[in-house]
C-alpha positions as CSV (number, residue, x, y, z in Angstrom):
1,M,-44.9,-25.7,80.1
2,I,-43.4,-24.3,82.8
3,V,-46.5,-21.6,84.0
4,F,-49.2,-24.2,83.4
5,A,-50.2,-24.1,87.3
6,L,-50.0,-20.6,87.5
7,K,-52.7,-19.4,85.4
8,R,-55.5,-19.3,88.0
9,N,-53.2,-17.3,90.7
10,A,-52.8,-14.8,88.2
11,N,-55.9,-13.9,87.5
12,D,-56.9,-14.4,91.3
13,A,-54.5,-11.5,92.0
14,A,-55.1,-9.8,88.8
15,N,-58.8,-9.3,89.9
16,R,-57.9,-8.6,93.7
17,R,-55.7,-5.5,92.3
18,A,-58.4,-4.3,90.1
19,Q,-60.6,-4.1,92.9
20,E,-58.3,-2.6,95.8
21,N,-56.8,-0.1,93.2
22,Q,-58.4,1.4,90.2
23,S,-54.9,3.8,89.2
24,E,-53.3,3.1,86.0
25,V,-50.7,0.3,86.2
26,E,-47.3,1.0,84.4
27,L,-46.6,-1.8,81.9
28,V,-43.8,-3.9,82.6
29,V,-44.0,-6.3,79.7
30,S,-44.1,-4.8,76.2
31,Q,-47.2,-5.6,74.2
32,P,-47.5,-6.5,70.6
33,E,-48.2,-3.9,68.3
34,P,-49.7,-4.9,64.7
35,V,-48.0,-4.8,61.6
36,Q,-50.0,-4.3,58.4
37,Q,-47.8,-6.5,56.1
38,I,-47.7,-10.0,55.9
39,P,-44.9,-11.7,54.0
40,A,-45.9,-14.0,51.3
41,N,-43.1,-15.9,50.6
42,L,-44.0,-18.3,54.1
43,T,-47.3,-20.1,54.7
44,L,-48.0,-21.2,57.8
45,E,-46.6,-24.5,57.5
46,N,-43.4,-23.2,56.5
47,I,-42.8,-21.3,59.9
48,I,-43.8,-24.1,62.1
49,V,-41.7,-26.4,60.2
50,R,-38.8,-23.8,60.6
51,H,-39.6,-23.5,64.2
52,L,-39.3,-27.3,65.1
53,T,-36.1,-27.5,62.9
54,A,-34.5,-24.3,64.4
55,T,-35.1,-25.2,68.0
56,K,-35.4,-29.4,67.6
57,I,-37.7,-29.7,70.7
58,N,-39.1,-32.6,69.1
59,E,-36.4,-34.3,69.4
60,V,-36.7,-34.1,73.2
61,T,-37.5,-37.5,74.7
62,T,-36.5,-36.6,78.7
63,L,-36.4,-33.2,80.1
64,K,-35.3,-32.5,84.0
65,L,-35.5,-28.8,84.4
66,K,-34.0,-26.6,87.9
67,A,-35.5,-23.1,88.2
68,S,-36.6,-20.3,90.4
69,L,-40.1,-18.7,90.2
70,S,-40.5,-15.2,91.6
71,M,-44.4,-14.1,92.0
72,G,-44.8,-10.6,92.0
73,E,-43.2,-7.6,90.3
74,Q,-39.8,-8.0,89.0
75,D,-38.2,-5.5,91.2
76,A,-40.1,-6.5,94.3
77,P,-41.1,-10.1,94.2
78,T,-43.2,-11.4,97.1
79,D,-42.3,-15.0,96.8
80,V,-39.3,-17.0,95.4
81,H,-39.7,-20.7,95.0
82,A,-37.5,-23.4,93.4
83,V,-38.8,-25.4,90.8
84,T,-37.7,-29.0,89.6
85,L,-39.6,-30.1,86.5
86,Y,-39.3,-33.7,85.0
87,F,-40.7,-34.4,81.5
88,R,-41.0,-37.8,79.7
89,R,-42.7,-38.3,76.4
90,P,-45.4,-39.3,75.8
91,N,-47.1,-37.4,78.2
92,Y,-45.2,-37.9,81.6
93,I,-44.8,-34.7,84.3
94,R,-43.4,-34.2,87.5
95,R,-43.5,-30.8,89.1
96,I,-42.2,-29.9,92.7
97,L,-42.3,-26.7,94.0
98,E,-40.3,-25.7,97.3
99,H,-40.6,-22.4,99.4
100,D,-39.9,-21.3,103.0
101,G,-39.3,-25.3,104.3
102,M,-42.6,-26.5,102.6
103,R,-42.5,-28.5,99.5
104,F,-46.0,-29.0,96.9
105,D,-45.4,-32.1,94.8
106,M,-47.6,-32.8,91.3
107,G,-47.3,-35.1,88.8
108,F,-49.1,-37.4,85.8
109,D,-48.2,-41.0,85.2
110,G,-50.0,-40.8,82.3
111,Q,-53.1,-42.0,83.6
112,N,-53.6,-40.3,86.9
113,I,-52.7,-36.9,88.5
114,W,-51.7,-36.6,91.9
115,A,-50.4,-34.0,94.3
116,Q,-49.2,-34.1,97.8
117,Q,-48.0,-31.4,100.3
118,I,-45.1,-31.6,102.5
119,G,-45.1,-29.4,105.3
120,R,-42.0,-27.9,107.6
121,N,-42.3,-30.6,110.1
122,G,-42.0,-33.3,107.4
123,V,-45.6,-34.6,107.2
124,A,-47.1,-35.4,103.9
125,R,-50.6,-35.2,103.0
126,E,-52.6,-35.7,99.8
127,F,-53.5,-32.5,98.0
128,D,-57.2,-32.9,96.9
129,Q,-58.4,-29.4,96.1
130,L,-57.9,-29.9,92.3
131,T,-60.1,-28.6,90.0
132,D,-61.1,-30.0,86.6
133,E,-59.7,-26.9,84.6
134,H,-56.6,-26.9,87.0
135,K,-55.9,-30.8,85.8
136,K,-56.6,-30.3,82.4
137,Q,-53.9,-27.4,82.2
138,F,-51.3,-29.8,84.1
139,R,-52.2,-32.7,81.8
140,D,-51.6,-30.2,78.9
141,A,-48.3,-29.0,80.2
142,S,-46.9,-32.4,80.0
143,N,-46.4,-31.9,76.1
144,I,-43.0,-30.7,75.5
145,G,-42.4,-27.6,73.8
146,S,-44.8,-24.9,72.3
147,Y,-48.7,-25.2,70.9
148,L,-47.4,-25.6,67.4
149,W,-46.3,-29.4,68.4
150,R,-50.7,-29.5,68.0
151,Y,-50.3,-28.5,64.2
152,E,-49.6,-32.3,63.2
153,T,-53.0,-33.7,64.5
154,E,-54.9,-30.9,64.5
155,P,-54.1,-28.5,61.5
156,E,-57.5,-27.2,61.3
157,H,-57.3,-25.2,64.8
158,F,-54.5,-23.2,63.1
159,T,-54.5,-19.9,61.6
160,R,-51.6,-17.4,60.5
161,L,-52.7,-14.0,61.7
162,E,-50.9,-10.6,60.8
163,D,-47.2,-10.5,61.9
164,T,-46.2,-7.7,64.9
165,I,-43.3,-6.3,66.6
166,M,-42.2,-7.6,69.8
167,G,-39.3,-5.7,71.7
168,G,-38.3,-3.8,68.5
169,M,-38.0,-7.3,66.8
170,P,-40.9,-8.4,63.7
171,A,-42.5,-11.9,64.7
172,H,-44.8,-14.1,62.9
173,V,-48.3,-14.6,64.7
174,I,-49.8,-18.5,64.8
175,A,-53.7,-18.7,66.3
176,Y,-54.5,-22.0,68.1
177,E,-58.4,-22.0,68.4
178,T,-60.7,-24.4,69.4
179,E,-64.0,-23.8,71.9
180,Q,-62.5,-23.9,75.0
181,E,-59.4,-22.0,74.5
182,R,-57.2,-19.0,72.2
183,V,-53.8,-19.5,72.2
184,L,-51.2,-17.0,70.1
185,T,-47.7,-18.0,69.6
186,Y,-45.0,-15.5,68.7
187,I,-42.4,-16.7,66.7
188,D,-39.4,-14.4,65.9
189,V,-39.0,-13.9,62.2
190,M,-35.2,-14.3,62.3
191,S,-34.2,-17.0,64.5
192,F,-37.7,-18.9,64.7
193,Y,-37.5,-19.1,68.4
194,E,-41.0,-18.7,70.4
195,I,-40.7,-15.2,71.7
196,G,-44.2,-14.9,73.1
197,R,-47.3,-16.6,73.9
198,K,-50.9,-15.4,75.1
199,E,-53.0,-17.7,76.3
200,A,-57.2,-16.7,77.2
201,A,-59.8,-19.7,78.2
202,K,-63.2,-19.0,76.7
203,G,-66.3,-18.8,78.7
204,T,-64.7,-18.7,82.4
205,G,-64.5,-15.1,82.7
206,E,-60.6,-15.4,83.3
207,K,-58.2,-12.7,82.0
208,A,-55.9,-13.8,78.9
209,V,-52.0,-14.7,80.6
210,Y,-49.4,-13.2,78.2
211,M,-45.8,-14.5,78.9
212,S,-42.6,-13.2,77.1
213,M,-39.9,-15.7,76.3
214,S,-36.1,-14.5,76.3
215,D,-32.6,-16.1,76.9
216,H,-32.9,-19.0,74.5
217,Q,-30.3,-21.2,75.0
218,N,-28.7,-24.2,73.2
219,T,-28.3,-27.4,75.2
220,N,-27.2,-30.6,72.9
221,G,-28.6,-29.2,70.3
222,V,-32.1,-28.5,71.5
223,V,-33.0,-24.4,72.0
224,M,-35.5,-23.4,74.5
225,P,-35.8,-20.1,76.8
226,H,-34.2,-19.7,79.9
227,R,-36.4,-16.7,80.8
228,I,-39.9,-16.4,81.3
229,I,-42.2,-13.5,82.1
230,S,-45.7,-13.7,82.9
231,S,-48.4,-11.0,82.8
232,V,-52.2,-10.1,83.3
233,D,-53.5,-6.4,81.8
234,G,-49.6,-5.7,81.4
235,E,-49.0,-6.2,85.2
236,Q,-46.3,-8.8,85.7
237,Y,-47.3,-11.2,88.2
238,S,-44.3,-13.9,88.0
239,S,-40.6,-14.8,86.1
240,V,-39.0,-17.8,85.6
241,T,-35.1,-18.4,85.5
242,I,-34.3,-21.8,84.2
243,E,-31.1,-22.5,85.9
244,N,-30.1,-25.8,84.6
245,A,-31.7,-28.1,82.2
246,E,-30.8,-32.1,81.3
247,I,-32.0,-33.2,78.1
248,N,-32.3,-36.8,76.9
249,A,-30.6,-38.0,79.8
250,G,-33.1,-40.3,80.5
251,L,-35.6,-40.6,83.4
252,P,-37.1,-43.7,85.4
253,S,-40.9,-44.1,85.2
254,Y,-40.9,-44.5,89.1
255,I,-40.3,-40.8,89.1
256,F,-43.7,-39.8,87.7
257,N,-45.4,-42.3,90.0
258,A,-47.8,-41.3,92.8
259,P,-46.7,-41.0,96.5
260,D,-47.3,-44.4,97.9
261,V,-44.5,-45.6,95.6
262,R,-41.5,-45.1,97.7
263,Y,-38.5,-43.5,96.1
264,T,-36.1,-40.9,96.3
265,V,-35.7,-37.7,93.9
266,K,-32.5,-36.3,93.7
């Protein structure tokens, strides 16, 4: 839910690098390795229920995150952004990106998506270059938690695949597939936390985005990853580190309103 607006940038960057440099790229994120055996004692529904029970992510009503976003390789990031994210069920979201004295503000108030840029001089202007796909990604990201929350209303789109090894640890693999996208969710077999995700849009020509999730922390009984590394074709393009999480502390509705409503966000 944190890297929703970066997929397009990731694929653009990957395509440019492929054209500029055909040399072999060192893998910085370990990719899943197939495992032949599937434990017979857990069904698809068992895994999803245990994931939701272990993380209690469905009990989150409001969420505020402070994070840092680094673009580029881990050892040599090209840009570092301060990120503030607000979520409120059922589908409210706001994201603020700050970098080099500039700010990009984007929100979904449950009905409409708005975006605004604030320059170094403090002048704000509406940002109207969002594609329909970008809007969809942002709207979908308003749902708190992993893709597995969709199972309750869309069970026909879910399938359990062969287990895999990630970072030396076995993981369950669950596929969510529609005509528009295919998403693989990797669940640690011991903790039942989400430790990875692979998202691929269909018919767009964009490359799949792989996310590795780690540093899971318990805040007010809710467990979520505090470190997310994203890659395309095995090459890292961004990492997110959550520095502070406020869970179920309450968020007023005006935080998600369009910029013509005057307010102060702290």
